[in-house]
C-alpha angles and dihedrals in degrees: 000000000000128000129178121249119257124231145103122334128260112291092236095165090071097038103112101170128031119170119177127182090215095054138038097016109147112198129203112248091219102060105355095249120144111266096176139003112214118224109242094196091082093241096106095237092146121179111233141175132222100205137032089238090060094058119108124219123256117226118203095200117022130170087272088071094251141047123317139181111240122209117201099212091236110077109331115127144124129237118223134195116256093258093149097049108133094009116147094204140007141167127213134196127191131174108208150131128216120232090240138009094226111029121192088236131023117273121217120226106190144328107246097127120087102240145028092254089064102060127161115227122193093204122356115215088258091060094253125125117235123190137176099176107161093347143101089223127079101217126205101222094183132232112325121232089227117067112253091220093062122077111267143141122263121184135174134193124201127189141139110306092351137082127171140172135190137193115207089346094304118119110257104170135359135176138163092217116092142129109205117230133151127188125241091226107048122177140193116222095014130083106184096313096327108113129211119241114201144045133307123191104174139010125189125179124183123196093228139032117278128230121241090257091051092049088053090052090054089048091049091053093047093046091051090052103037104020096236096156117130119267111257119272111267139206093035107184137180114209122187117240095170138335089281102034135065129181113220115205134175145167130244100243099179139085089226108070115228116232093211144003134214125201118212130192134192132185114238128346094288098044126110122253117247126184114251101171144015116207125192098165123044138353104273141079137170126236105203098172099074117142112210114248094017117125112233135184124204136193133177124217121205115205128193142151091295103044147281130309124194125214124224109274119250132198121200118216126263122229136186131180105236104172122085102014116240112274094029121142113217125198108208141153100181120020145339126225110224117191137185139185118224133181135184118196097198103031142352134299108244101185145349121215124199122214141185101205104314093333114108108226100180148319130241107217124239093249092061117122086202123026103236140136136185114244110203128199098007110182117245095254136097112284130200108210132187134180126215120202125201127197133207092266094056096256119139142190133190123221125232115269119282116204114211127182116206120200112193120232105195098181094039096231094130094257118105118238089247091053092051093049089050090048093048094244128129111263090203096055119063112244113235111246113252116266128182112255116269116248119260107243092206094056109094096168109132115238118265116239119201118202121192110205121206113238092243096045121125118217115224118227 
């Protein structure tokens, strides 16, 4: 499930250019190409063309799921007014995709640098992104993690002694070296005679740098419109570390990297989720407040520039050693039968393993109707046993400790060696079970019967 991030609203007062493929597209009556793209910010910074050959196509249903403006990479571009001339800072956002990830020749993105030596390539023929937005320098930003030929968000921020760019809200390039400069003749789709090839669906340019909260508001708006939120974390797994501690792990399953994760837990199927951990580095956390035998559910939320995405909830099994009860003393000469009960609320228990400390004693197979195993040759000492149950999703839980006392019976007569020594019998020779004495055949004395009469009894004649 995906939800947008919360935060402040769009800083519309400083939004100087807003081009949207689903609004303000003016098409040529002759061939349906886009002659002008009307600025939706209300500032009249309309994108226009001089010649029919410069006009991009308008797609009604692009891979973004809606309309897009398509540039041919030959001559298509728009001319803009010099609305950033003299600006000391600005920030731009564009949702786009290039026609190819590795073009045979470099493709220009826009003209927001002051000179031809500071072109913006999206991408360069080597697969790198170059940008000179608001700068005298054409920076090699490197190869993006996200493919250029898939729809994504690119944004750049230029200011005095700072320049930054992001892809899908994740930092792509940053430096504290920059001289701010914007041209008087900016363009979209052209970078000093290098034309863009691909689709654009929305362009937003602010005449100042945005705060983190304001960037999140832009991301929230774009996610609501284009569903850019990260795919939910996958392969969430709870692995027992002890009877009171579980490690919760997951995978980043999306193409848009989350910037943070939260782990939530609830008790029972009808409980309410509460956050137990916030993770900004890695894909693992520990839950050290586990109560043995309690049924828990977990979910992981991935958050990024665009919003939050919730994983499928998981519930590890519960397990308890039931036989023998904790504190029991067992007299045995051969083997002990150890049993456990295990339950999994969202799947099946596949096996139960029995341990003394870290030593694996035995495993009850998955086809068992009861999870038991025979423990042979247990030493006559106290033992601390635990059971670990695994379910079909790879989740596990460990039972609370079960203390078992084993008294050895060497001769197997049912009396412990300690009992026989105390009774004065040989612990290595089975004691004969007690039998009533056999009658003496030479004794003909009739048995004596004693009758106790009550004091108020009446004897019959």
